[in-house]
C-alpha positions in Angstrom: 0.0 0.0 0.0 1.4 3.4 -1.0 1.5 6.1 1.6 0.7 9.7 0.4 3.8 11.8 0.4 4.1 15.2 2.0 4.3 17.9 -0.6 7.6 19.6 -1.0 5.9 23.1 -0.8 2.7 23.9 0.9 -0.3 25.2 -1.0 -0.3 28.5 0.9 3.3 29.1 0.0 2.6 28.4 -3.7 -0.4 30.8 -3.6 1.8 33.4 -2.0 4.5 33.0 -4.6 1.9 33.1 -7.4 0.2 36.2 -6.1 3.6 37.8 -5.7 5.7 38.2 -2.6 5.7 42.0 -2.8 2.6 42.1 -0.7 4.5 40.7 2.3 8.1 41.1 1.4 9.7 44.0 -0.4 13.4 43.5 0.6 15.1 46.5 2.0 18.6 47.5 0.9 21.1 49.4 3.0 20.2 52.6 1.0 16.5 52.1 1.7 17.0 52.0 5.4 17.9 55.7 5.2 15.1 56.7 2.8 13.5 59.4 5.0 10.7 57.2 6.2 9.6 56.6 9.7 9.1 52.9 10.5 6.7 51.2 12.8 8.3 47.8 13.5 6.1 45.2 15.1 7.6 42.0 16.5 5.1 39.1 16.4 4.9 35.4 16.6 2.2 32.8 15.7 2.1 31.6 19.3 1.5 35.1 20.8 -2.2 35.7 21.3 -1.9 39.5 21.8 0.1 39.6 18.6 -2.8 38.1 16.7 -5.1 40.8 18.1 -2.8 43.5 16.9 -2.5 42.2 13.3 -5.7 43.8 12.0 -4.6 47.1 13.5 -1.2 47.0 11.8 -2.9 45.9 8.5 -5.2 48.9 8.7 -2.4 51.3 9.7 -0.2 50.1 6.8 -3.0 51.1 4.4 -4.0 54.4 6.2 -0.4 55.5 6.5 0.7 54.5 2.9 0.6 58.1 1.7 2.6 59.5 4.5 6.3 58.9 5.3 5.5 56.1 7.8 6.0 52.5 6.9 4.5 49.6 8.9 6.7 46.5 8.9 6.7 43.2 10.9 9.4 40.9 12.2 8.9 37.3 13.1 10.2 37.0 16.6 11.1 33.3 16.1 13.6 34.2 13.4 12.3 31.4 11.1 13.6 31.2 7.5 11.9 33.7 5.2 9.9 31.2 3.3 8.4 29.8 6.5 7.9 33.3 7.9 5.9 34.3 4.8 3.8 31.2 5.0 3.0 31.9 8.7 2.3 35.5 7.9 -0.2 34.4 5.2 -1.9 32.1 7.7 -2.1 34.8 10.3 -3.6 37.3 7.8 -0.6 39.7 7.9 -0.9 42.2 5.0 1.9 44.6 5.9 5.5 44.1 4.8 7.4 41.4 6.7 11.2 41.8 7.1 13.8 39.0 6.8 16.3 38.7 9.6 19.0 40.2 7.3 16.8 43.3 6.9 16.3 43.5 10.6 20.1 43.4 11.0 20.3 46.5 8.7 18.0 48.3 11.1 20.2 47.2 14.0 17.3 46.1 16.2 17.7 43.7 19.0 15.2 40.9 19.7 12.7 42.2 22.3 12.3 40.4 25.7 8.5 40.6 25.5 5.8 40.1 22.8 4.3 41.9 21.3 6.8 44.8 21.1 6.6 47.6 18.6 9.3 50.1 17.9 9.0 53.5 16.3 12.1 54.3 14.2 13.1 57.7 13.0 14.2 58.2 9.4 17.8 57.8 10.7 16.7 54.4 12.2 17.0 55.6 15.8 14.5 54.0 18.2 12.4 56.9 19.4 9.6 54.8 21.0 9.3 51.3 22.4 5.7 50.1 23.0 5.6 46.9 25.0 2.5 44.7 25.0 -0.7 44.8 23.0 -1.3 48.3 21.5 -4.4 49.9 20.1 -4.5 51.9 16.9 -4.7 55.1 19.0 -1.6 54.1 21.0 0.4 53.9 17.7 -1.0 57.2 16.4 -0.2 58.8 19.8 3.4 57.6 19.6 3.6 59.2 16.1 2.1 62.4 17.4 4.6 62.6 20.3 7.3 62.7 17.6 5.7 65.7 16.0 4.2 63.6 13.2 0.7 64.2 11.8 0.4 61.1 9.6 -2.0 61.2 6.7 -4.8 58.8 7.4 -7.6 58.1 5.0 
């Protein structure tokens, strides 16, 4: 009797590749880390319940802030390989850009001690705010306002 073999690539990963990885992963270069944009960097993990609650908030903010100089990006706390990270991100409904570990290294961020953790980085990649624990949309907007930003929101 033949046993079914496990596919080499999961269906969700194939769909992600077919649709185009640019939705989740637009690789940063060293030059782009100094592009004049502020960054909201959210550390998440699939096992973190508060992280799951925040995902729709960051999805919404990534759309609402798209016309401003504020980017929303996510980092997989577990430092999984990028293919697995993208697969997990798709399963979790993450629609904002997800960074690879190499890209996180360009930003010189250290792994946080607590999840979820969200950093606000200035255009020079300086951490200007560290938000620990589950955040609301208003918490994030308040952190931006404290830095003198009035982000465009649709």
